[in-house]
N, C-alpha and C positions, 0 to 999 in steps of 0.2 A: 249621217249619224252625228249627233251633237257632242260637244266636248265632255258633257256630264255623263253620257252613256258609257258603260263599260262592258266589255265582253267577258264571258266566263269560259272556262275550259270546256264545259259541256257543250258550248255552242260550235266548237271546232270539230270537224270530222278527222278522225285519225285512222290509219290503216292498222290492222293487227300486226303484231310482231311475227316476223318469220322465224321458223324453227331452224336452228343451226344443224347441219349434218354432222353425224358422228365422225370424229377425227379418225383417220387411218392410223392403225396402231403399228409403230415401228418396233420391232423386237428388241433392238438395242436400247432405245429410249424407254421402253416398258421395263426393261431390266433395271435401268438406272432409277427410274421412278419408283419401282418396287423397293429397291435398296434404300432409297431416301425415305420412303414410307416406314420401312422397318426400323430405321434408325431414329425416326422422329419420336419425340416424347408425346405419349397420348395423354390428354387431360383427363382428370377424374370424371366419372360419369355424373356426380352430383353437382359439380360446380362448372360454370361457364367460364371459359378463358376470357381475360380482358383483351381489349383491342391491341394494346402494346405487346402483350405476351404472344399473341398470334402472329403479329407482324414480325417479331423477332424470330419466332420459330420458322416462319416462312423464309425469312432471309438467311437463317442458318441452313435450312434445307436446300435452298437455292445455291448457296456457296458450296455445300457438300456435293451437289450435283455437278457443279462446274469443276470442282477438284477431280471428281471421278472421270468426267469427260476429258479433262486436260492431262490425265495421268500419263506420264512419259514425255510430255512436252514440257521442258523446263525453261528454255530461254528463247527469246525472239530477237532478231536483229532487223532494224529498218535500213533499207538501202534506197538512196535516191538515184533514180535513173532518168537520163534525158529522154525525150520523146522517141527518138530513133531506137535507142536500146530497149525501151518498153515495147515498142511495136515489134521488134525482132524477137524478143522474148515471148510475146504473146503469140506470134506467128509460129514459133518453134513449139510452143505448148500445144497449139491446135493441130499442127502436122504430126507431132509424136503422140497425140492423144494423152497427155499427161498434164498435171498442174504445173504452173509457173513456180510454185514453191518447191515442188520436187526437182525441177530443173535447176533452180538456184542451189538447192542442197547438194546436188550431184556435182555442180560446177565448183562450189566451195570446197567440197571434199576432194575433188580431183586437184585443185590448186594446192590445197594443203599438203596432200600426198606427193605431189610433184616437187614441192620445195622442201620436203623433209620435216614438215611439222607434225 
């Protein structure tokens, strides 16, 4: 092919898009999404929403959904562990069939109770 010849998109063979399977419905997530849908403001039937309006509504709905999901969880603490301590925590978590976070919360609660805090 010479430098002057160009190819068009019609000359390329493309595969058809595959259909995505329907997502499995999680009852808790469905309730949260339903709640967010009920609280979202519906645009009027005659007017199309502008791009900025829909993105701000979407971000508001996302923030609302995150707030509902995180309800009850108010504060986080980061803890730096050395490799050995992290390995021991992970092993204990696996053996007790519980999360590392639950073990950390229980250990902190035990320490504070034992020291009268």
